[in-house]
All heavy atoms as TSV, in Angstrom:
chain	resi	resn	atom	element	x	y	z
A	1	ASN	N	N	0.843	-1.179	0.000
A	1	ASN	CA	C	0.000	0.000	0.000
A	1	ASN	C	C	0.884	1.236	0.000
A	1	ASN	O	O	1.778	1.382	0.825
A	1	ASN	CB	C	-0.908	-0.075	1.225
A	1	ASN	CG	C	-1.891	1.045	1.343
A	1	ASN	OD1	O	-1.591	2.183	1.002
A	1	ASN	ND2	N	-3.058	0.744	1.835
A	2	TYR	N	N	0.621	2.144	-0.925
A	2	TYR	CA	C	1.462	3.323	-1.095
A	2	TYR	C	C	1.416	4.240	0.125
A	2	TYR	O	O	2.441	4.790	0.535
A	2	TYR	CB	C	1.039	4.079	-2.355
A	2	TYR	CG	C	2.028	5.137	-2.765
A	2	TYR	CD1	C	3.260	4.784	-3.272
A	2	TYR	CD2	C	1.731	6.479	-2.623
A	2	TYR	CE1	C	4.186	5.748	-3.640
A	2	TYR	CE2	C	2.644	7.443	-2.993
A	2	TYR	CZ	C	3.862	7.079	-3.503
A	2	TYR	OH	O	4.769	8.034	-3.857
A	3	ALA	N	N	0.240	4.381	0.729
A	3	ALA	CA	C	0.126	5.239	1.916
A	3	ALA	C	C	0.986	4.695	3.051
A	3	ALA	O	O	1.625	5.465	3.775
A	3	ALA	CB	C	-1.330	5.347	2.346
A	4	ALA	N	N	1.033	3.390	3.201
A	4	ALA	CA	C	1.855	2.771	4.243
A	4	ALA	C	C	3.337	3.020	3.968
A	4	ALA	O	O	4.121	3.263	4.895
A	4	ALA	CB	C	1.569	1.279	4.331
A	5	LEU	N	N	3.726	2.975	2.697
A	5	LEU	CA	C	5.116	3.249	2.320
A	5	LEU	C	C	5.503	4.675	2.696
A	5	LEU	O	O	6.560	4.906	3.292
A	5	LEU	CB	C	5.318	3.030	0.817
A	5	LEU	CG	C	6.664	3.488	0.259
A	5	LEU	CD1	C	7.792	2.599	0.758
A	5	LEU	CD2	C	6.625	3.513	-1.253
A	6	ILE	N	N	4.637	5.625	2.373
A	6	ILE	CA	C	4.911	7.034	2.700
A	6	ILE	C	C	4.997	7.220	4.210
A	6	ILE	O	O	5.893	7.904	4.710
A	6	ILE	CB	C	3.842	7.967	2.080
A	6	ILE	CG1	C	3.863	7.879	0.555
A	6	ILE	CG2	C	4.037	9.411	2.551
A	6	ILE	CD1	C	5.144	8.349	-0.087
A	7	GLN	N	N	4.084	6.602	4.959
A	7	GLN	CA	C	4.110	6.720	6.420
A	7	GLN	C	C	5.402	6.142	6.983
A	7	GLN	O	O	6.011	6.724	7.880
A	7	GLN	CB	C	2.899	6.014	7.043
A	7	GLN	CG	C	2.811	6.189	8.548
A	7	GLN	CD	C	2.632	7.634	8.961
A	7	GLN	OE1	O	1.758	8.318	8.459
A	7	GLN	NE2	N	3.456	8.114	9.875
A	8	GLN	N	N	5.848	5.026	6.454
A	8	GLN	CA	C	7.103	4.413	6.893
A	8	GLN	C	C	8.272	5.355	6.612
A	8	GLN	O	O	9.149	5.535	7.456
A	8	GLN	CB	C	7.310	3.079	6.183
A	8	GLN	CG	C	8.624	2.414	6.530
A	8	GLN	CD	C	8.874	1.158	5.708
A	8	GLN	OE1	O	8.042	0.721	4.941
A	8	GLN	NE2	N	10.045	0.592	5.883
A	9	GLN	N	N	8.272	5.973	5.435
A	9	GLN	CA	C	9.353	6.895	5.089
A	9	GLN	C	C	9.345	8.125	6.002
A	9	GLN	O	O	10.404	8.617	6.388
A	9	GLN	CB	C	9.248	7.302	3.621
A	9	GLN	CG	C	9.557	6.158	2.687
A	9	GLN	CD	C	9.275	6.474	1.232
A	9	GLN	OE1	O	8.499	7.370	0.914
A	9	GLN	NE2	N	9.901	5.727	0.346
A	10	ILE	N	N	8.168	8.614	6.364
A	10	ILE	CA	C	8.069	9.759	7.282
A	10	ILE	C	C	8.626	9.378	8.645
A	10	ILE	O	O	9.388	10.132	9.253
A	10	ILE	CB	C	6.610	10.248	7.390
A	10	ILE	CG1	C	6.196	10.926	6.085
A	10	ILE	CG2	C	6.435	11.205	8.577
A	10	ILE	CD1	C	4.714	11.237	5.990
A	11	ASN	N	N	8.259	8.197	9.133
A	11	ASN	CA	C	8.760	7.743	10.430
A	11	ASN	C	C	10.276	7.575	10.417
A	11	ASN	O	O	10.950	7.937	11.382
A	11	ASN	CB	C	8.083	6.437	10.836
A	11	ASN	CG	C	6.621	6.634	11.166
A	11	ASN	OD1	O	6.188	7.734	11.510
A	11	ASN	ND2	N	5.845	5.577	11.050
A	12	GLU	N	N	10.823	7.043	9.331
A	12	GLU	CA	C	12.276	6.897	9.211
A	12	GLU	C	C	12.953	8.257	9.170
A	12	GLU	O	O	14.032	8.442	9.733
A	12	GLU	CB	C	12.624	6.079	7.969
A	12	GLU	CG	C	12.269	4.614	8.100
A	12	GLU	CD	C	12.460	3.839	6.804
A	12	GLU	OE1	O	12.965	4.420	5.818
A	12	GLU	OE2	O	12.104	2.651	6.788
A	13	ASP	N	N	12.326	9.227	8.509
A	13	ASP	CA	C	12.881	10.570	8.405
A	13	ASP	C	C	12.973	11.216	9.782
A	13	ASP	O	O	13.929	11.933	10.072
A	13	ASP	CB	C	12.027	11.415	7.470
A	13	ASP	CG	C	12.653	12.773	7.170
A	13	ASP	OD1	O	13.886	12.840	7.064
A	13	ASP	OD2	O	11.905	13.751	7.029
A	14	LYS	N	N	11.999	10.963	10.632
A	14	LYS	CA	C	12.015	11.526	11.985
A	14	LYS	C	C	13.210	10.995	12.774
A	14	LYS	O	O	13.772	11.693	13.599
A	14	LYS	CB	C	10.723	11.194	12.718
A	14	LYS	CG	C	9.531	11.954	12.209
A	14	LYS	CD	C	8.280	11.553	12.958
A	14	LYS	CE	C	7.050	12.218	12.401
A	14	LYS	NZ	N	5.823	11.768	13.094
A	15	LYS	N	N	13.608	9.752	12.526
A	15	LYS	CA	C	14.740	9.139	13.230
A	15	LYS	C	C	16.075	9.636	12.683
A	15	LYS	O	O	17.044	9.734	13.411
A	15	LYS	CB	C	14.681	7.614	13.102
A	15	LYS	CG	C	13.503	6.994	13.799
A	15	LYS	CD	C	13.477	5.500	13.542
A	15	LYS	CE	C	12.192	4.889	14.068
A	15	LYS	NZ	N	12.080	3.472	13.714
A	16	ASN	N	N	16.147	9.919	11.400
A	16	ASN	CA	C	17.391	10.299	10.730
A	16	ASN	C	C	17.341	11.761	10.322
A	16	ASN	O	O	17.275	12.081	9.140
A	16	ASN	CB	C	17.621	9.426	9.486
A	16	ASN	CG	C	17.623	7.959	9.818
A	16	ASN	OD1	O	18.213	7.544	10.796
A	16	ASN	ND2	N	16.952	7.170	9.005
A	17	LEU	N	N	17.404	12.655	11.281
A	17	LEU	CA	C	17.234	14.075	10.989
A	17	LEU	C	C	18.374	14.651	10.151
A	17	LEU	O	O	18.204	15.665	9.499
A	17	LEU	CB	C	17.099	14.861	12.291
A	17	LEU	CG	C	15.863	14.529	13.126
A	17	LEU	CD1	C	15.882	15.309	14.428
A	17	LEU	CD2	C	14.594	14.826	12.348
A	18	ARG	N	N	19.525	14.008	10.139
A	18	ARG	CA	C	20.663	14.538	9.390
A	18	ARG	C	C	20.566	14.260	7.899
A	18	ARG	O	O	21.123	14.969	7.100
A	18	ARG	CB	C	21.962	13.930	9.918
A	18	ARG	CG	C	22.248	14.332	11.333
A	18	ARG	CD	C	23.570	13.756	11.782
A	18	ARG	NE	N	23.554	13.658	13.231
A	18	ARG	CZ	C	24.102	12.705	13.913
A	18	ARG	NH1	N	24.766	11.752	13.316
A	18	ARG	NH2	N	24.037	12.694	15.221
A	19	GLU	N	N	19.893	13.193	7.542
A	19	GLU	CA	C	19.798	12.811	6.142
A	19	GLU	C	C	18.489	13.310	5.546
A	19	GLU	O	O	17.472	13.344	6.209
A	19	GLU	CB	C	19.842	11.288	6.005
A	19	GLU	CG	C	21.119	10.669	6.518
A	19	GLU	CD	C	21.082	9.157	6.455
A	19	GLU	OE1	O	20.297	8.611	5.664
A	19	GLU	OE2	O	21.822	8.534	7.212
A	20	LYS	N	N	18.530	13.666	4.271
A	20	LYS	CA	C	17.312	14.085	3.587
A	20	LYS	C	C	16.634	12.848	3.015
A	20	LYS	O	O	17.228	12.103	2.251
A	20	LYS	CB	C	17.631	15.073	2.465
A	20	LYS	CG	C	16.389	15.579	1.777
A	20	LYS	CD	C	16.690	16.610	0.740
A	20	LYS	CE	C	15.379	17.042	0.101
A	20	LYS	NZ	N	15.571	18.077	-0.876
A	21	THR	N	N	15.394	12.645	3.384
A	21	THR	CA	C	14.640	11.490	2.918
A	21	THR	C	C	13.943	11.820	1.614
A	21	THR	O	O	13.399	12.896	1.447
A	21	THR	CB	C	13.597	11.064	3.969
A	21	THR	OG1	O	14.264	10.793	5.191
A	21	THR	CG2	C	12.833	9.848	3.532
A	22	VAL	N	N	13.974	10.873	0.698
A	22	VAL	CA	C	13.241	11.011	-0.550
A	22	VAL	C	C	11.964	10.197	-0.389
A	22	VAL	O	O	12.014	9.010	-0.091
A	22	VAL	CB	C	14.066	10.483	-1.745
A	22	VAL	CG1	C	13.250	10.549	-3.020
A	22	VAL	CG2	C	15.352	11.285	-1.875
A	23	TYR	N	N	10.834	10.846	-0.558
A	23	TYR	CA	C	9.548	10.185	-0.369
A	23	TYR	C	C	9.045	9.592	-1.673
A	23	TYR	O	O	9.282	10.130	-2.743
A	23	TYR	CB	C	8.511	11.166	0.190
A	23	TYR	CG	C	8.871	11.650	1.575
A	23	TYR	CD1	C	9.401	12.909	1.768
A	23	TYR	CD2	C	8.697	10.823	2.668
A	23	TYR	CE1	C	9.751	13.337	3.036
A	23	TYR	CE2	C	9.037	11.244	3.935
A	23	TYR	CZ	C	9.560	12.510	4.108
A	23	TYR	OH	O	9.909	12.934	5.356
A	24	GLY	N	N	8.323	8.496	-1.566
A	24	GLY	CA	C	7.727	7.858	-2.731
A	24	GLY	C	C	8.649	6.811	-3.317
A	24	GLY	O	O	9.542	6.307	-2.651
A	25	ILE	N	N	8.430	6.511	-4.568
A	25	ILE	CA	C	9.239	5.513	-5.268
A	25	ILE	C	C	9.711	6.092	-6.596
A	25	ILE	O	O	9.106	7.015	-7.123
A	25	ILE	CB	C	8.451	4.207	-5.525
A	25	ILE	CG1	C	7.196	4.487	-6.346
A	25	ILE	CG2	C	8.100	3.500	-4.229
A	25	ILE	CD1	C	6.462	3.248	-6.801
A	26	GLN	N	N	10.793	5.550	-7.110
A	26	GLN	CA	C	11.292	5.951	-8.422
A	26	GLN	C	C	10.484	5.234	-9.495
A	26	GLN	O	O	10.215	4.041	-9.384
A	26	GLN	CB	C	12.772	5.583	-8.572
A	26	GLN	CG	C	13.688	6.361	-7.670
A	26	GLN	CD	C	13.772	7.825	-8.070
A	26	GLN	OE1	O	13.662	8.183	-9.232
A	26	GLN	NE2	N	13.965	8.679	-7.082
A	27	LEU	N	N	10.083	5.956	-10.511
A	27	LEU	CA	C	9.341	5.358	-11.614
A	27	LEU	C	C	10.269	5.158	-12.803
A	27	LEU	O	O	10.987	6.071	-13.196
A	27	LEU	CB	C	8.169	6.257	-12.031
A	27	LEU	CG	C	7.076	6.438	-10.991
A	27	LEU	CD1	C	6.063	7.459	-11.482
A	27	LEU	CD2	C	6.399	5.128	-10.689
A	28	THR	N	N	10.222	3.961	-13.362
A	28	THR	CA	C	11.017	3.689	-14.561
A	28	THR	C	C	10.352	4.361	-15.763
A	28	THR	O	O	9.176	4.734	-15.712
A	28	THR	CB	C	11.104	2.183	-14.830
A	28	THR	OG1	O	9.780	1.686	-15.088
A	28	THR	CG2	C	11.716	1.440	-13.659
A	29	GLU	N	N	11.095	4.484	-16.841
A	29	GLU	CA	C	10.527	5.070	-18.054
A	29	GLU	C	C	9.343	4.236	-18.540
A	29	GLU	O	O	8.336	4.774	-19.004
A	29	GLU	CB	C	11.591	5.161	-19.149
A	29	GLU	CG	C	11.112	5.897	-20.379
A	29	GLU	CD	C	12.224	6.128	-21.390
A	29	GLU	OE1	O	13.406	6.041	-21.028
A	29	GLU	OE2	O	11.874	6.402	-22.546
A	30	GLU	N	N	9.456	2.929	-18.399
A	30	GLU	CA	C	8.362	2.034	-18.807
A	30	GLU	C	C	7.089	2.317	-18.007
A	30	GLU	O	O	5.998	2.400	-18.567
A	30	GLU	CB	C	8.786	0.578	-18.611
A	30	GLU	CG	C	7.745	-0.442	-19.026
A	30	GLU	CD	C	8.260	-1.863	-18.820
A	30	GLU	OE1	O	9.145	-2.278	-19.575
A	30	GLU	OE2	O	7.767	-2.521	-17.892
A	31	LYS	N	N	7.244	2.504	-16.693
A	31	LYS	CA	C	6.073	2.802	-15.860
A	31	LYS	C	C	5.500	4.180	-16.193
A	31	LYS	O	O	4.287	4.367	-16.177
A	31	LYS	CB	C	6.431	2.705	-14.382
A	31	LYS	CG	C	6.613	1.289	-13.918
A	31	LYS	CD	C	6.869	1.234	-12.428
A	31	LYS	CE	C	7.021	-0.203	-11.981
A	31	LYS	NZ	N	7.208	-0.297	-10.530
A	32	LEU	N	N	6.372	5.143	-16.473
A	32	LEU	CA	C	5.895	6.470	-16.840
A	32	LEU	C	C	5.102	6.440	-18.137
A	32	LEU	O	O	4.130	7.170	-18.298
A	32	LEU	CB	C	7.062	7.447	-16.980
A	32	LEU	CG	C	7.637	7.990	-15.678
A	32	LEU	CD1	C	8.880	8.813	-15.963
A	32	LEU	CD2	C	6.617	8.801	-14.918
A	33	ASN	N	N	5.506	5.585	-19.061
A	33	ASN	CA	C	4.798	5.473	-20.332
A	33	ASN	C	C	3.389	4.919	-20.162
A	33	ASN	O	O	2.546	5.099	-21.038
A	33	ASN	CB	C	5.588	4.609	-21.319
A	33	ASN	CG	C	6.819	5.317	-21.833
A	33	ASN	OD1	O	6.875	6.540	-21.869
A	33	ASN	ND2	N	7.828	4.551	-22.207
A	34	ASP	N	N	3.123	4.253	-19.039
A	34	ASP	CA	C	1.786	3.716	-18.774
A	34	ASP	C	C	0.791	4.787	-18.330
A	34	ASP	O	O	-0.404	4.554	-18.328
A	34	ASP	CB	C	1.855	2.622	-17.703
A	34	ASP	CG	C	2.549	1.371	-18.212
A	34	ASP	OD1	O	2.611	1.168	-19.440
A	34	ASP	OD2	O	3.025	0.578	-17.370
A	35	PHE	N	N	1.288	5.970	-17.947
A	35	PHE	CA	C	0.412	7.042	-17.500
A	35	PHE	C	C	-0.211	7.775	-18.681
A	35	PHE	O	O	0.394	7.914	-19.735
A	35	PHE	CB	C	1.191	8.070	-16.662
A	35	PHE	CG	C	1.526	7.605	-15.278
A	35	PHE	CD1	C	2.783	7.095	-14.997
A	35	PHE	CD2	C	0.598	7.697	-14.271
A	35	PHE	CE1	C	3.101	6.671	-13.722
A	35	PHE	CE2	C	0.911	7.278	-12.987
A	35	PHE	CZ	C	2.167	6.767	-12.714
A	36	ARG	N	N	-1.418	8.289	-18.463
A	36	ARG	CA	C	-2.057	9.160	-19.453
A	36	ARG	C	C	-1.475	10.570	-19.277
A	36	ARG	O	O	-0.923	10.909	-18.239
A	36	ARG	CB	C	-3.568	9.193	-19.217
A	36	ARG	CG	C	-4.258	7.851	-19.430
A	36	ARG	CD	C	-5.771	7.959	-19.347
A	36	ARG	NE	N	-6.250	8.717	-18.209
A	36	ARG	CZ	C	-6.666	8.188	-17.055
A	36	ARG	NH1	N	-6.684	6.893	-16.889
A	36	ARG	NH2	N	-7.095	8.949	-16.078
A	37	ASP	N	N	-1.608	11.408	-20.312
A	37	ASP	CA	C	-1.078	12.769	-20.257
A	37	ASP	C	C	-1.628	13.537	-19.054
A	37	ASP	O	O	-0.904	14.277	-18.393
A	37	ASP	CB	C	-1.400	13.530	-21.543
A	37	ASP	CG	C	-0.582	13.043	-22.728
A	37	ASP	OD1	O	0.448	12.371	-22.511
A	37	ASP	OD2	O	-0.976	13.335	-23.869
A	38	GLU	N	N	-2.905	13.355	-18.762
A	38	GLU	CA	C	-3.531	14.043	-17.625
A	38	GLU	C	C	-2.854	13.641	-16.315
A	38	GLU	O	O	-2.611	14.477	-15.445
A	38	GLU	CB	C	-5.016	13.699	-17.573
A	38	GLU	CG	C	-5.743	14.330	-16.395
A	38	GLU	CD	C	-7.206	13.913	-16.321
A	38	GLU	OE1	O	-7.805	13.602	-17.379
A	38	GLU	OE2	O	-7.735	13.907	-15.214
A	39	GLN	N	N	-2.534	12.365	-16.184
A	39	GLN	CA	C	-1.889	11.888	-14.962
A	39	GLN	C	C	-0.472	12.454	-14.822
A	39	GLN	O	O	-0.051	12.791	-13.709
A	39	GLN	CB	C	-1.844	10.358	-14.948
A	39	GLN	CG	C	-3.220	9.725	-14.789
A	39	GLN	CD	C	-3.173	8.230	-14.989
A	39	GLN	OE1	O	-2.644	7.753	-15.985
A	39	GLN	NE2	N	-3.720	7.494	-14.034
A	40	ILE	N	N	0.241	12.570	-15.929
A	40	ILE	CA	C	1.582	13.160	-15.895
A	40	ILE	C	C	1.491	14.609	-15.421
A	40	ILE	O	O	2.294	15.055	-14.599
A	40	ILE	CB	C	2.265	13.073	-17.278
A	40	ILE	CG1	C	2.506	11.613	-17.683
A	40	ILE	CG2	C	3.569	13.867	-17.303
A	40	ILE	CD1	C	3.491	10.876	-16.825
A	41	GLY	N	N	0.496	15.338	-15.907
A	41	GLY	CA	C	0.290	16.715	-15.468
A	41	GLY	C	C	0.005	16.799	-13.979
A	41	GLY	O	O	0.514	17.685	-13.290
A	42	GLN	N	N	-0.792	15.877	-13.478
A	42	GLN	CA	C	-1.094	15.857	-12.045
A	42	GLN	C	C	0.155	15.552	-11.222
A	42	GLN	O	O	0.382	16.165	-10.176
A	42	GLN	CB	C	-2.189	14.833	-11.758
A	42	GLN	CG	C	-3.536	15.227	-12.308
A	42	GLN	CD	C	-4.557	14.107	-12.238
A	42	GLN	OE1	O	-4.206	12.938	-12.091
A	42	GLN	NE2	N	-5.827	14.456	-12.343
A	43	LEU	N	N	0.967	14.610	-11.687
A	43	LEU	CA	C	2.208	14.301	-10.986
A	43	LEU	C	C	3.143	15.505	-10.956
A	43	LEU	O	O	3.778	15.788	-9.939
A	43	LEU	CB	C	2.922	13.113	-11.648
A	43	LEU	CG	C	2.311	11.742	-11.415
A	43	LEU	CD1	C	3.007	10.707	-12.277
A	43	LEU	CD2	C	2.387	11.359	-9.945
A	44	LYS	N	N	3.195	16.240	-12.068
A	44	LYS	CA	C	4.041	17.434	-12.130
A	44	LYS	C	C	3.559	18.480	-11.129
A	44	LYS	O	O	4.365	19.081	-10.408
A	44	LYS	CB	C	4.041	18.007	-13.543
A	44	LYS	CG	C	4.947	19.208	-13.713
A	44	LYS	CD	C	4.928	19.704	-15.149
A	44	LYS	CE	C	5.852	20.871	-15.354
A	44	LYS	NZ	N	5.402	22.103	-14.752
A	45	GLU	N	N	2.248	18.689	-11.051
A	45	GLU	CA	C	1.699	19.655	-10.094
A	45	GLU	C	C	1.992	19.233	-8.657
A	45	GLU	O	O	2.346	20.071	-7.818
A	45	GLU	CB	C	0.189	19.792	-10.298
A	45	GLU	CG	C	-0.192	20.528	-11.561
A	45	GLU	CD	C	-1.699	20.589	-11.769
A	45	GLU	OE1	O	-2.452	20.474	-10.779
A	45	GLU	OE2	O	-2.123	20.762	-12.923
A	46	LEU	N	N	1.851	17.948	-8.372
A	46	LEU	CA	C	2.159	17.454	-7.030
A	46	LEU	C	C	3.624	17.666	-6.683
A	46	LEU	O	O	3.960	18.087	-5.574
A	46	LEU	CB	C	1.816	15.966	-6.916
A	46	LEU	CG	C	0.342	15.627	-6.805
A	46	LEU	CD1	C	0.132	14.123	-6.952
A	46	LEU	CD2	C	-0.227	16.113	-5.486
A	47	MET	N	N	4.513	17.388	-7.645
A	47	MET	CA	C	5.940	17.587	-7.415
A	47	MET	C	C	6.246	19.049	-7.140
A	47	MET	O	O	6.996	19.373	-6.220
A	47	MET	CB	C	6.755	17.099	-8.606
A	47	MET	CG	C	8.255	17.205	-8.380
A	47	MET	SD	S	9.221	17.138	-9.878
A	47	MET	CE	C	8.775	18.673	-10.662
A	48	GLU	N	N	5.652	19.945	-7.915
A	48	GLU	CA	C	5.890	21.376	-7.729
A	48	GLU	C	C	5.417	21.831	-6.352
A	48	GLU	O	O	6.095	22.602	-5.679
A	48	GLU	CB	C	5.208	22.179	-8.826
A	48	GLU	CG	C	5.873	22.014	-10.182
A	48	GLU	CD	C	5.071	22.615	-11.328
A	48	GLU	OE1	O	3.910	23.021	-11.123
A	48	GLU	OE2	O	5.618	22.671	-12.443
A	49	GLU	N	N	4.262	21.373	-5.921
A	49	GLU	CA	C	3.749	21.745	-4.597
A	49	GLU	C	C	4.632	21.173	-3.488
A	49	GLU	O	O	4.899	21.836	-2.499
A	49	GLU	CB	C	2.310	21.257	-4.418
A	49	GLU	CG	C	1.288	22.066	-5.176
A	49	GLU	CD	C	1.216	23.509	-4.714
A	49	GLU	OE1	O	1.207	23.767	-3.491
A	49	GLU	OE2	O	1.171	24.395	-5.586
A	50	ALA	N	N	5.071	19.938	-3.671
A	50	ALA	CA	C	5.856	19.268	-2.635
A	50	ALA	C	C	7.261	19.840	-2.510
A	50	ALA	O	O	7.886	19.706	-1.459
A	50	ALA	CB	C	5.930	17.778	-2.932
A	51	THR	N	N	7.755	20.474	-3.557
A	51	THR	CA	C	9.129	20.970	-3.529
A	51	THR	C	C	9.222	22.486	-3.432
A	51	THR	O	O	10.297	23.037	-3.624
A	51	THR	CB	C	9.905	20.475	-4.776
A	51	THR	OG1	O	9.212	20.906	-5.950
A	51	THR	CG2	C	10.031	18.970	-4.784
A	52	LYS	N	N	8.129	23.149	-3.102
A	52	LYS	CA	C	8.169	24.600	-2.929
A	52	LYS	C	C	9.111	24.957	-1.785
A	52	LYS	O	O	9.160	24.269	-0.769
A	52	LYS	CB	C	6.783	25.140	-2.594
A	52	LYS	CG	C	5.906	25.345	-3.787
A	52	LYS	CD	C	4.609	26.011	-3.371
A	52	LYS	CE	C	3.723	26.263	-4.561
A	52	LYS	NZ	N	2.439	26.835	-4.146
A	53	ALA	N	N	9.843	26.040	-1.943
A	53	ALA	CA	C	10.762	26.507	-0.913
A	53	ALA	C	C	9.995	26.967	0.326
A	53	ALA	O	O	8.876	27.469	0.232
A	53	ALA	CB	C	11.603	27.652	-1.455
A	54	ASN	N	N	10.596	26.778	1.468
A	54	ASN	CA	C	10.050	27.222	2.755
A	54	ASN	C	C	8.700	26.606	3.079
A	54	ASN	O	O	7.900	27.194	3.782
A	54	ASN	CB	C	9.917	28.742	2.793
A	54	ASN	CG	C	11.256	29.423	2.641
A	54	ASN	OD1	O	12.255	28.938	3.163
A	54	ASN	ND2	N	11.286	30.524	1.936
A	55	LYS	N	N	8.444	25.434	2.587
A	55	LYS	CA	C	7.167	24.789	2.869
A	55	LYS	C	C	7.398	23.717	3.927
A	55	LYS	O	O	8.243	22.860	3.766
A	55	LYS	CB	C	6.591	24.164	1.606
A	55	LYS	CG	C	5.264	23.494	1.827
A	55	LYS	CD	C	4.408	23.602	0.611
A	55	LYS	CE	C	3.074	22.962	0.923
A	55	LYS	NZ	N	2.018	23.550	0.209
A	56	LYS	N	N	6.643	23.788	5.003
A	56	LYS	CA	C	6.750	22.791	6.058
A	56	LYS	C	C	5.640	21.771	5.898
A	56	LYS	O	O	4.498	22.115	5.607
A	56	LYS	CB	C	6.633	23.438	7.435
A	56	LYS	CG	C	7.826	24.256	7.823
A	56	LYS	CD	C	7.687	24.732	9.238
A	56	LYS	CE	C	8.920	25.491	9.671
A	56	LYS	NZ	N	8.821	25.918	11.067
A	57	ILE	N	N	5.985	20.521	6.114
A	57	ILE	CA	C	4.998	19.449	6.072
A	57	ILE	C	C	4.764	19.013	7.509
A	57	ILE	O	O	5.695	18.690	8.233
A	57	ILE	CB	C	5.493	18.253	5.238
A	57	ILE	CG1	C	5.711	18.681	3.794
A	57	ILE	CG2	C	4.512	17.093	5.327
A	57	ILE	CD1	C	6.325	17.607	2.922
A	58	THR	N	N	3.509	19.023	7.914
A	58	THR	CA	C	3.186	18.558	9.250
A	58	THR	C	C	2.224	17.397	9.146
A	58	THR	O	O	1.339	17.376	8.300
A	58	THR	CB	C	2.546	19.673	10.102
A	58	THR	OG1	O	1.385	20.156	9.425
A	58	THR	CG2	C	3.522	20.816	10.316
A	59	VAL	N	N	2.435	16.430	10.001
A	59	VAL	CA	C	1.565	15.270	10.053
A	59	VAL	C	C	0.845	15.329	11.382
A	59	VAL	O	O	1.463	15.395	12.431
A	59	VAL	CB	C	2.378	13.964	9.945
A	59	VAL	CG1	C	1.461	12.760	10.041
A	59	VAL	CG2	C	3.164	13.940	8.656
A	60	SER	N	N	-0.475	15.366	11.336
A	60	SER	CA	C	-1.229	15.434	12.577
A	60	SER	C	C	-2.309	14.368	12.560
A	60	SER	O	O	-2.758	13.926	11.517
A	60	SER	CB	C	-1.866	16.813	12.757
A	60	SER	OG	O	-2.762	17.062	11.696
A	61	LYS	N	N	-2.681	13.960	13.756
A	61	LYS	CA	C	-3.744	12.969	13.884
A	61	LYS	C	C	-5.006	13.689	14.343
A	61	LYS	O	O	-4.960	14.618	15.143
A	61	LYS	CB	C	-3.361	11.916	14.913
A	61	LYS	CG	C	-2.211	11.054	14.486
A	61	LYS	CD	C	-1.949	9.990	15.523
A	61	LYS	CE	C	-0.816	9.073	15.058
A	61	LYS	NZ	N	-0.558	8.025	16.024
A	62	ASP	N	N	-6.133	13.259	13.810
A	62	ASP	CA	C	-7.413	13.811	14.246
A	62	ASP	C	C	-7.670	13.358	15.674
A	62	ASP	O	O	-7.383	12.224	16.050
A	62	ASP	CB	C	-8.555	13.339	13.356
A	62	ASP	CG	C	-8.463	13.917	11.957
A	62	ASP	OD1	O	-7.863	15.012	11.823
A	62	ASP	OD2	O	-8.978	13.298	11.015
A	63	LEU	N	N	-8.218	14.248	16.472
A	63	LEU	CA	C	-8.564	13.879	17.838
A	63	LEU	C	C	-9.798	12.986	17.817
A	63	LEU	O	O	-10.742	13.224	17.077
A	63	LEU	CB	C	-8.849	15.120	18.676
A	63	LEU	CG	C	-7.646	16.050	18.897
A	63	LEU	CD1	C	-8.103	17.297	19.641
A	63	LEU	CD2	C	-6.590	15.328	19.682
A	64	GLU	N	N	-9.760	11.978	18.630
A	64	GLU	CA	C	-10.879	11.039	18.676
A	64	GLU	C	C	-11.924	11.576	19.656
A	64	GLU	O	O	-11.609	11.908	20.809
A	64	GLU	CB	C	-10.367	9.683	19.167
A	64	GLU	CG	C	-11.362	8.565	18.973
A	64	GLU	CD	C	-10.744	7.220	19.308
A	64	GLU	OE1	O	-9.736	6.872	18.694
A	64	GLU	OE2	O	-11.281	6.551	20.200
A	65	HIS	N	N	-13.129	11.726	19.187
A	65	HIS	CA	C	-14.220	12.222	20.043
A	65	HIS	C	C	-14.957	11.043	20.643
A	65	HIS	O	O	-15.287	10.089	19.954
A	65	HIS	CB	C	-15.191	13.081	19.233
A	65	HIS	CG	C	-14.540	14.299	18.657
A	65	HIS	ND1	N	-14.212	15.383	19.428
A	65	HIS	CD2	C	-14.120	14.592	17.399
A	65	HIS	CE1	C	-13.650	16.299	18.664
A	65	HIS	NE2	N	-13.574	15.837	17.427
A	66	LYS	N	N	-15.182	11.123	21.952
A	66	LYS	CA	C	-15.892	10.031	22.640
A	66	LYS	C	C	-17.285	10.464	22.993
A	66	LYS	O	O	-17.605	11.560	23.184
A	66	LYS	CB	C	-15.136	9.619	23.894
A	66	LYS	CG	C	-13.813	8.969	23.547
A	66	LYS	CD	C	-13.148	8.481	24.795
A	66	LYS	CE	C	-11.829	7.807	24.435
A	66	LYS	NZ	N	-11.154	7.296	25.564
């Protein structure tokens, strides 16, 4: 599951503060060719948002209401 992979990478990043963690997976050219043009555009937009300067990523849990 991709979400589990990302969560694992975030947890590892918290332990290794000196190293820069790369999130996600590397896509081969063959896998990229399987995407539609619209999907490539969406991936590009996601990359641009994720790599903006001075952007902090915070992970928070919703409070459980009883």
